[in-house]
C-alpha positions as CSV (number, residue, x, y, z in Angstrom):
1,M,19.9,31.0,52.7
2,L,16.5,32.6,52.5
3,F,16.8,32.7,48.7
4,S,18.3,29.2,48.3
5,R,16.3,26.2,47.1
6,L,14.5,23.9,49.5
7,N,13.0,20.4,49.1
8,L,9.5,20.1,50.5
9,G,7.8,16.8,50.1
10,E,8.4,16.0,46.4
11,L,8.6,19.7,45.5
12,E,11.7,21.8,45.0
13,L,11.1,25.4,46.1
14,P,13.1,28.1,44.4
15,N,13.3,30.1,47.6
16,R,12.3,29.7,51.3
17,L,9.5,32.3,51.3
18,V,6.1,30.8,51.8
19,M,2.9,32.8,51.3
20,A,0.8,32.5,54.5
21,P,-2.8,31.3,54.3
22,L,-4.7,34.7,54.2
23,T,-8.4,35.0,54.7
24,R,-9.5,37.5,51.9
25,L,-13.3,36.7,51.4
26,R,-13.4,37.2,47.6
27,S,-15.3,34.0,46.7
28,G,-19.0,35.1,47.1
29,R,-21.9,33.4,48.7
30,D,-21.4,30.2,46.7
31,G,-17.8,29.8,47.8
32,V,-16.6,29.6,44.2
33,P,-13.3,31.5,43.5
34,G,-13.6,33.7,40.4
35,P,-11.1,35.4,38.0
36,L,-10.0,37.9,40.7
37,V,-8.8,35.0,42.9
38,V,-7.1,33.4,39.9
39,E,-5.2,36.6,39.2
40,H,-4.3,37.2,42.9
41,Y,-2.5,33.9,43.3
42,R,-1.0,34.0,39.8
43,Q,0.7,37.3,40.6
44,R,2.4,35.7,43.6
45,A,3.7,32.5,42.0
46,S,7.4,33.6,42.4
47,L,7.2,32.9,46.1
48,G,8.7,29.5,47.0
49,L,5.3,28.1,48.0
50,I,1.8,29.5,48.1
51,V,-0.6,28.3,50.8
52,S,-4.1,29.2,50.0
53,E,-6.6,30.9,52.2
54,G,-8.5,28.6,54.5
55,I,-10.9,26.5,52.4
56,Y,-13.9,24.9,54.0
57,P,-14.4,21.1,53.7
58,S,-18.1,21.1,54.4
59,P,-20.9,23.7,54.7
60,A,-20.9,23.4,58.5
61,G,-17.1,24.1,58.4
62,R,-17.5,27.5,56.8
63,S,-16.4,30.4,59.0
64,Y,-16.9,33.5,56.9
65,P,-19.0,35.1,54.2
66,G,-17.1,35.0,51.0
67,Q,-14.8,32.2,52.1
68,P,-14.2,29.6,49.3
69,G,-14.9,25.8,49.6
70,L,-13.7,22.5,48.2
71,V,-17.0,20.7,48.3
72,T,-19.0,21.2,45.1
73,S,-17.9,20.4,41.5
74,E,-18.1,24.1,40.7
75,Q,-15.7,24.9,43.5
76,I,-13.2,22.2,42.4
77,A,-13.3,23.4,38.8
78,A,-12.8,27.0,39.9
79,W,-9.8,26.1,42.0
80,K,-8.4,24.2,39.0
81,K,-8.2,27.6,37.1
82,V,-6.2,29.0,40.1
83,T,-3.7,26.2,40.3
84,D,-3.3,26.1,36.5
85,A,-2.5,29.8,36.5
86,V,0.0,29.4,39.4
87,H,1.7,26.4,37.7
88,A,1.9,28.2,34.4
89,E,4.0,30.9,36.1
90,G,6.2,28.2,37.6
91,G,4.7,28.3,41.1
92,R,3.7,25.7,43.6
93,M,0.5,25.7,45.7
94,F,-0.9,23.9,48.7
95,A,-4.6,24.2,49.8
96,Q,-5.2,25.0,53.4
97,I,-8.1,22.8,54.5
98,M,-9.9,24.6,57.3
99,H,-12.9,23.5,59.3
100,G,-14.0,26.5,61.3
101,G,-15.7,24.6,64.1
102,R,-17.4,27.0,66.5
103,V,-16.0,30.1,64.8
104,S,-19.0,30.5,62.7
105,H,-22.8,31.1,62.6
106,E,-25.8,29.4,61.0
107,D,-26.3,32.5,58.8
108,I,-22.9,31.8,57.3
109,T,-23.2,28.0,56.9
110,G,-26.7,28.2,55.3
111,G,-28.5,26.8,58.3
112,H,-26.0,23.9,58.9
113,R,-25.5,23.6,62.7
114,I,-22.2,24.7,64.1
115,V,-20.1,21.9,65.6
116,A,-17.2,21.8,68.1
117,P,-15.6,19.4,70.6
118,S,-17.7,20.9,73.4
119,A,-20.9,23.0,73.6
120,I,-19.0,26.2,74.5
121,A,-19.5,29.3,72.4
122,V,-16.8,31.8,71.5
123,D,-17.6,34.9,73.6
124,A,-17.6,37.3,70.7
125,E,-19.5,38.5,67.6
126,T,-18.9,37.5,64.0
127,R,-19.9,39.2,60.7
128,T,-22.7,37.3,59.0
129,Y,-24.8,38.0,55.9
130,N,-27.2,39.7,58.3
131,G,-24.8,41.9,60.2
132,K,-22.8,41.2,63.3
133,Q,-24.2,38.4,65.5
134,A,-23.0,36.5,68.6
135,H,-21.4,33.2,68.0
136,P,-23.9,30.5,68.9
137,V,-23.4,27.6,71.3
138,P,-22.2,24.8,69.1
139,H,-23.4,21.3,68.9
140,E,-20.9,19.0,70.7
141,L,-19.8,16.3,68.3
142,T,-20.7,12.8,69.4
143,T,-18.1,10.1,69.4
144,D,-19.9,8.6,66.3
145,E,-19.9,12.0,64.5
146,V,-16.2,12.6,64.8
147,P,-15.2,10.1,62.1
148,V,-17.8,11.8,59.8
149,V,-16.0,15.1,60.2
150,I,-12.6,13.5,59.6
151,Q,-14.0,12.0,56.4
152,E,-15.2,15.4,55.2
153,I,-11.7,16.7,55.6
154,V,-10.3,13.7,53.7
155,T,-12.7,14.2,50.9
156,A,-11.9,17.9,50.7
157,S,-8.2,17.0,50.6
158,L,-8.8,14.6,47.7
159,N,-10.8,17.4,46.0
160,A,-7.8,19.7,46.4
161,I,-5.6,17.2,44.5
162,E,-8.3,16.9,41.8
163,A,-8.3,20.7,41.6
164,G,-4.5,20.6,40.8
165,F,-3.1,21.6,44.2
166,D,0.4,20.2,44.9
167,G,-0.7,19.2,48.4
168,V,-2.8,20.3,51.5
169,E,-2.1,22.0,54.7
170,L,-4.3,21.0,57.6
171,H,-5.3,24.0,59.7
172,S,-4.9,23.1,63.3
173,A,-4.3,26.7,64.5
174,N,-5.9,30.0,65.3
175,G,-8.9,28.7,67.2
176,Y,-10.6,26.6,64.5
177,L,-11.9,23.1,64.9
178,L,-8.7,21.1,65.1
179,H,-7.2,23.7,67.5
180,E,-10.4,23.6,69.5
181,F,-9.8,19.9,70.2
182,L,-6.3,20.6,71.4
183,A,-7.1,23.5,73.8
184,P,-8.4,22.6,77.3
185,N,-10.9,25.4,77.6
186,S,-12.7,24.6,74.3
187,N,-12.5,20.9,74.8
188,I,-14.0,19.7,78.1
189,R,-15.1,16.3,76.8
190,T,-14.9,13.3,79.1
191,D,-14.7,10.6,76.4
192,S,-11.7,9.4,74.4
193,Y,-11.3,12.8,72.7
194,G,-11.0,15.0,75.8
195,G,-9.4,15.3,79.2
196,S,-5.7,14.5,79.1
197,P,-3.3,16.0,76.5
198,E,-3.2,12.5,74.8
199,K,-6.9,12.5,74.4
200,R,-7.3,16.1,73.3
201,A,-4.6,15.5,70.6
202,R,-6.4,12.4,69.3
203,F,-8.7,14.1,66.9
204,V,-5.9,15.9,65.2
205,I,-3.7,12.8,65.0
206,E,-6.5,10.8,63.5
207,T,-7.2,13.5,61.0
208,V,-3.6,13.7,59.9
209,N,-3.3,10.0,59.5
210,A,-6.5,9.7,57.5
211,V,-5.4,12.4,55.1
212,V,-1.9,10.9,54.7
213,E,-3.5,7.5,54.0
214,A,-5.6,9.2,51.2
215,L,-2.9,11.5,49.7
216,G,0.5,10.3,50.8
217,A,2.6,12.1,53.4
218,N,4.6,14.1,50.8
219,R,1.4,16.0,50.0
220,V,0.4,16.8,53.5
221,G,1.5,19.6,55.9
222,I,0.1,20.9,59.1
223,R,-0.1,24.3,60.7
224,I,-0.2,24.7,64.5
225,S,-0.2,27.8,66.8
226,P,0.6,26.8,70.4
227,E,0.0,29.5,73.0
228,H,-1.8,31.6,70.4
229,N,-4.8,32.7,72.4
230,V,-7.3,34.0,69.7
231,Q,-11.0,33.3,69.1
232,G,-11.6,32.1,72.6
233,I,-8.6,29.7,72.9
234,N,-6.8,29.7,76.2
235,E,-3.5,27.9,76.2
236,N,-1.8,29.6,79.2
237,D,-0.8,26.5,81.2
238,V,2.8,26.1,80.1
239,E,3.1,22.5,81.2
240,D,-0.2,21.5,79.5
241,V,0.8,23.2,76.3
242,R,4.1,21.5,76.2
243,A,2.6,18.1,77.0
244,T,-0.2,18.5,74.4
245,Y,2.0,19.5,71.5
246,E,4.7,17.0,72.3
247,V,2.1,14.3,72.1
248,L,0.8,15.7,68.8
249,V,4.3,16.2,67.2
250,N,5.7,12.9,68.5
251,S,2.7,11.1,67.0
252,I,2.8,12.6,63.5
253,A,6.6,12.8,63.1
254,P,7.0,9.1,62.0
255,L,4.6,9.9,59.0
256,N,7.3,12.1,57.4
257,L,4.9,14.9,56.4
258,A,5.8,17.5,53.8
259,Y,6.2,20.0,56.6
260,L,5.2,21.4,60.0
261,S,4.3,25.1,60.1
262,I,4.3,26.9,63.4
263,L,2.8,30.3,64.1
264,H,4.5,31.7,67.2
265,D,5.9,35.0,68.2
266,Q,9.0,33.5,69.7
267,P,10.4,31.1,67.1
268,A,13.7,30.7,69.0
269,S,11.9,29.6,72.2
270,D,12.6,26.3,73.8
271,L,9.0,25.2,73.0
272,V,9.2,25.9,69.3
273,Q,12.7,24.5,68.8
274,D,11.9,21.4,70.8
275,L,8.9,20.7,68.6
276,R,11.2,21.2,65.6
277,V,13.6,18.6,66.9
278,R,10.8,16.2,67.6
279,F,9.3,16.7,64.1
280,N,12.7,16.2,62.4
281,G,11.4,17.4,59.0
282,T,10.9,20.5,57.0
283,F,10.0,23.2,59.5
284,L,8.2,26.5,58.6
285,V,7.9,29.4,61.0
286,N,5.4,32.3,60.9
287,T,6.0,35.1,63.5
288,G,4.0,37.9,61.9
289,F,0.5,37.6,63.3
290,G,1.1,40.5,65.7
291,D,3.9,42.4,64.0
292,I,4.6,42.3,60.3
293,T,7.6,40.1,59.4
294,T,10.5,42.1,58.1
295,R,13.1,41.1,55.5
296,E,15.8,41.1,58.2
297,E,13.8,38.9,60.5
298,A,13.1,36.4,57.7
299,V,16.7,36.3,56.7
300,S,17.9,35.7,60.2
301,L,15.3,33.0,61.0
302,V,16.8,30.8,58.2
303,S,20.4,31.8,58.5
304,D,20.4,31.3,62.3
305,G,18.9,27.8,61.8
306,H,15.6,28.4,63.5
307,A,13.5,27.4,60.4
308,D,13.9,25.9,57.0
309,A,11.5,28.5,55.5
310,V,9.6,31.6,56.6
311,V,5.8,32.1,56.2
312,V,4.9,35.7,55.5
313,G,1.4,37.3,55.1
314,R,1.1,41.0,54.9
315,P,4.3,41.6,52.9
316,A,3.0,39.1,50.3
317,I,-0.4,40.9,50.2
318,A,1.1,44.2,49.2
319,N,4.0,42.9,47.1
320,P,3.2,40.2,44.5
321,D,6.9,40.1,43.6
322,L,8.1,40.0,47.3
323,A,10.8,37.3,46.6
324,R,12.5,39.7,44.1
325,R,12.1,42.8,46.3
326,W,13.6,41.1,49.3
327,R,16.3,39.4,47.3
328,E,17.4,42.6,45.7
329,G,16.7,44.9,48.6
330,L,14.0,46.9,46.7
331,P,11.4,49.1,48.4
332,L,8.0,47.7,49.3
333,N,4.5,48.8,48.4
334,E,2.5,50.5,51.1
335,L,-0.1,48.1,52.7
336,D,-3.8,49.1,52.9
337,P,-5.4,47.1,55.7
338,S,-8.8,48.5,55.0
339,T,-9.0,46.2,51.9
340,F,-8.1,43.0,53.6
341,Y,-11.7,41.7,53.9
342,A,-13.3,43.9,51.3
343,E,-14.7,42.9,47.9
344,G,-13.2,43.6,44.5
345,A,-9.8,44.2,43.0
346,K,-8.7,47.1,45.3
347,G,-6.0,45.9,47.7
348,Y,-6.2,42.4,46.1
349,T,-4.9,42.4,42.5
350,D,-3.9,46.1,42.1
351,Y,-0.7,46.1,44.0
352,P,2.0,46.6,41.3
353,A,5.2,44.7,40.8
354,Y,8.4,46.7,41.1
355,Q,9.1,49.1,38.3
356,P,12.3,51.1,38.3
357,A,11.8,54.9,38.1
């Protein structure tokens, strides 16, 4: 089943392996992906679907030095070279639209103030152009400013289609802006965007609806990570988590999105499978944030009916031809984690495809 075809939106995937959105920081200070980025994604076009690294929709939404954007004409033109290369190899590619929210610093955003649902800083340091610095206390978005941020995400999504992407994935996971609105410890608002699960889910629901209206539902997916407590997120209240994500999924299910992608270390859990039933559409699972996803795990997730497709990260980094290697049971390249967030080709475009001895 893992190597069978799958309909996703209006796309037909040749297999059910999806390349996870992987932060790699190879796009320079201007956020313009260059030839290395083109080659990196081109090499991996045989995967069923590629989801790009998180792309910022506005200068204030940039989380990392070297992260690419979809804001300027130069960035759009550069991404067009990436998507053209992937399509020339027969691949399919979605852009992950990622507003970093409070996971950033003014040294990264070029002086643009950091925004979040509430004025609560991440209690950690981040790497900036001037070394490691503490995350600042973010500006709490006013009720009038919320629609402005949503429109920035819509505009970036339209820019993604102009750049040749087949669709967009809205990043509502891993502690970034959309996830910050969902979590009760990063969202302590008392207006219509905070408090109850229904109010905390409102920003994400409105964002999804706005992007769907602009692009069409078949070009929109969403990624969530319930109970994934990273970057200052605390979702430990089981009842609150269930209530919040039930509201979210119940609200977006009628839109018939291209897919729902869940990052969770227990894909067979009642929570995850209940959300799958509620969504009632193409369902992607990613379990590999802590442990690397194995071939056996990926095969069983699909064959056991827990997911329609499996999202993989580190195996796709080290093996541009991962679909072939897993399909034929071939050995894998050795992964070099020291190059994940480095610069240049090492650990990025120099992993070889399989060659028989």
